[in-house]
N, C-alpha and C positions, 0 to 999 in steps of 0.2 A: 698677141706679138707683131709688131708692125715689119719684122728685120725677116725678109724671105724664108731663108734657108740656116738651119738653126748652127752649121757648122759655122756661120758667122759670128755668132753668139758670143760672148766671153765676160763671166762673170766676174765681179771684184773680190779681192779676199781681206781680209780683215788688215793684213801686212801691207797692204797695198800702200807704196807712198803717194801722197799729193804734190804733184810737179808737174810747173808752168814747160812755156816751149825754150825756154832758159836753162830746165832743169833745178829749177830753185822750187824752194818746197814754198805751199801755204797751206793757210789751216781750210779745213773742207769745211764747205757751209752745211753740209748734211752727213748724216752716219752711211757709210758703204754696206753696211749687211743689205745680199738680195739685191745687187744696183750691178750695171753693165761697167768694163770697162768701156773707155772711149773707144780702144782698139774697133769693137762694134760697127761703128761711124767709117773706120777704115775699109776695112773690110766689105762694108757695104757700096763702096765707092768703087772698089773691086768688082764685086758682082755686075756692078751697072754696067761695067765696060769690060765684060769677061777676061776676066784674069785673075777670080777670087782664087784658084787653084794655084797658080803662080805665085801669086802675093800673099798667100801664102807659104810657102816654102821660102819667100824673103826673108820673113818676119820670123822663122822656126830657124834659120840659117842663123841670124844675129840676136836670135835670143842665146842661144848654142854659144855663139862665136864670139861678143862681147858682154852677155847677161840681160836681164829682163830690165828692165823700165832707163834704158841708159839708150834709147832709141827715140828722139822727137822725131814723128811725123805729120807732114804739111799736106792738103791736099790743097790741089792749085783748082780755080775756074777762070779759063782763058777762051775766049768765043767759043762757050758753049760746049768746051772740050774739059774733060776731067786729069789733072796731072797730079805726079805726085814728086815729093823732095822729103827727102830723109836728112834729118840733124845728127851728127855726133858731136858731141863734149867732151872736153876732159880738161880742166881747170889747171890741170899740173903742168900745163904748156910742153917744156923739153922735157919732163920725166913723166908725158902720158903714156898713157896703154891703150887709148884707143884711140891710135893713130888712123892714118889716111892707108898706110901701107895694109895694117890689120886689117881694117873693115874691106878694103877688098880682095884682103888673101881668103876673106869669109865669102865673099861673095862669088868668088872664083868659077868654083865648080856650076855655079847659075848664070852669070852673068860676068864675062870678060870686060875687060880695062886697059885703056893705052894710057892711064893718067898715070905720069912719073912722078910724086911728089919727092919734095925735100924735106924730111924729118929735122934740118935742123933750123928752121922757120919757126918760132915760137906762138904758134896759134894752138888759142884755146877751143878751137870749132869749126866744123867742116861740114857741107852737106853734098848731096849728089843728088841728080835728077830721076825721074823715071817716066818713062810712060809704056804704051802699052806693047811699042815695038822691044822696048828692054826687059820690060817682065816677059814677054814670050819668045824671048831669045833671038830676035831677028835685029837688035843692036847693043850694041855694048858701053861701055861708059866711056866717054872722050872727055870730060872735063871732070872737076870739081870745084866749088868755093870755098876757099878757105879765109878763114876769119884768125885777126890780131885784133891786140889794144891799140889803143889810140891814148898813152900820156898826153895828159897835159889839157884834156878836156875835163870842164869842172863838173860835166853827167858823165854818168856811165855810159861809154862809148863804145864803136866797134867799127873796123874796117873790112872790107872783103875781096880777095881777090881772087880770080878765074887761075888756075891751075890745070896746065893739059898735060903732053906728052912730054913737052921739053920743061923740065922743072926751074929754068934760067930765063922762062918768058912769061913771067906771070901777067895778067891785066887788070887792074882796078876798078870795081866795080861800085860797090857800096859804102856809105858812111849810114851807121847808125848810132840814133841817142836816145839814150830812156830819161823819163822822167816820172815823176810820182804823180798821179792822176789828179789827186785832189789837193795836195801843197802847189805845186806848178804848172796850170793852167795857162797861164800869163806867159810861161818861158813856152811851153809847149805850143802855143798860138806866134809869139813871136819867129820860132824857132820854123815853125812851116810855109811863115807865110814869105821867109826867107829864101826865095827860090828864083831859079831861073826859066819855071816851067810854073809859072802862076801870075794870072794880073790881080794882083790886090785888090783892084774897085771894082772890078768886072762881076764878083760873086760874093755871097756872103760864107764865113769859114765853117759853117756849120753843113755847107756840102760835102765837107771834109772832115772835121771833126765832127762826127756825128754826134747830135746831143743826146739818143736813146743807150747811145755806146758810151758817153764820157764817163760815165761813173762806175768805171772798170781800177783796177787798181794800178795799173803802171801804160802811159801812151809810149808808144816809139816812132821819132819822126826818123825817117831815111832818106836821104839825097842817093839817087842812082844817076845812072848816064844820060839815062833818055828821060826819066821821070823821077815823082815823087813818092812817097808812100809815106803811111801812116797804121800802126798798129795796136790795137786795145787787146790788150793783157788781162786775164784775170776777171771776164764776163760771166755772167750764169749762163744756163740752159735757155732762160726765156730769151734773154739778149742772142743768143747764138741763133734761135729761130728768127727774128727780127731778121738778123746778119741774111742770113739763109733767102730766106721771101725777097727783100729788098735786090739783091743781085739775082736772083733768079736761078739759084743752085737746082738739079731735080728735084722734082716734088718729092722723091721718095725718100729722100735727105731729111723734110722738113716734115714728110709726115714720121717718120723715125720720132724726131723730135717732140712732137706734138703728141704722139701716143705713148712715145716710152718716159714723160720729162720725168715722172717720178724714182723711173730706173738711170737717170742721167743727172738728177739735179744736186749728188754729191759731187762734184766734179766742177771745175772753171774753168775756162773754154780762152784759149786766144782766136783772135781773128784779124785779117790786115786789107789793106786793097792799094795797089799801086794805080796814081792817076797822074793825069794831066789837066790843065785849063786850055780846053780852044775854041776860042771865040765864043769867050766870056762862059762858057759851059764847063762841067766839069767829068771829063772821059775817064772812067775807072778801064784799067788795060788789063789787069788781072787783083784776084783776091785768092784769099786763100782763110784754111782753118787748121787747127793744130792739134797733136794729143801725144803721147807718148806710150810706147810698149818697151 
């Protein structure tokens, strides 16, 4: 077993749901008997940063407070550092139960928050960022990211806003557009090419829409304040290993995927890159991979 500490490991159960990073169900590619949960990867990143204990406390608090398999976790790789973002969905919007107010109450014994959400907004999801400082109690939450729908778009779409201590001073962040990778690749290329951060004649689109990941099920193109992003949703474990290697993730993460491929092959994975084109070359600003607990 390549995961160092036994307490980092979680084994799947027969009734575990198969959910992507939107909490949408998918057909698992293999049986889940005697397999690992995706949380094992998240816990390994906590261990790499020396916060396995606090990280486990946050996971346990959220499971108790809002239920199992309702939290989407994202591990971000930024300038050689690992950071985290947790996402909370409730598609009932104004009738939601997993609200910002509720999640911050659940986490308050561990991490204080200055965020004051307006629960009158029709958001279907929000996220909060975690760092080593947050998890170790040296910092609290100063902002959250609120996602609302984008009626009128021809594809599934969402808009995110920063929410802070002033509930009336939200800041527009990002636009997200979802495409069927098998049927809408032409539209994906067109959307990715329509950007203020891209020199269309300076590089091949394959540097952004990686051929080795294109056979995912869903492609998401995002326009952000200072860059663009693309997400490959529902890739297999082999493609996850390619993603880690290409982006230089810590070697032990790649080792877990290689050595435990047979116990991770029952899940599909979601990954993404934030990028700009500078001087004719693609510069990847950050990347991330996702799971559910």
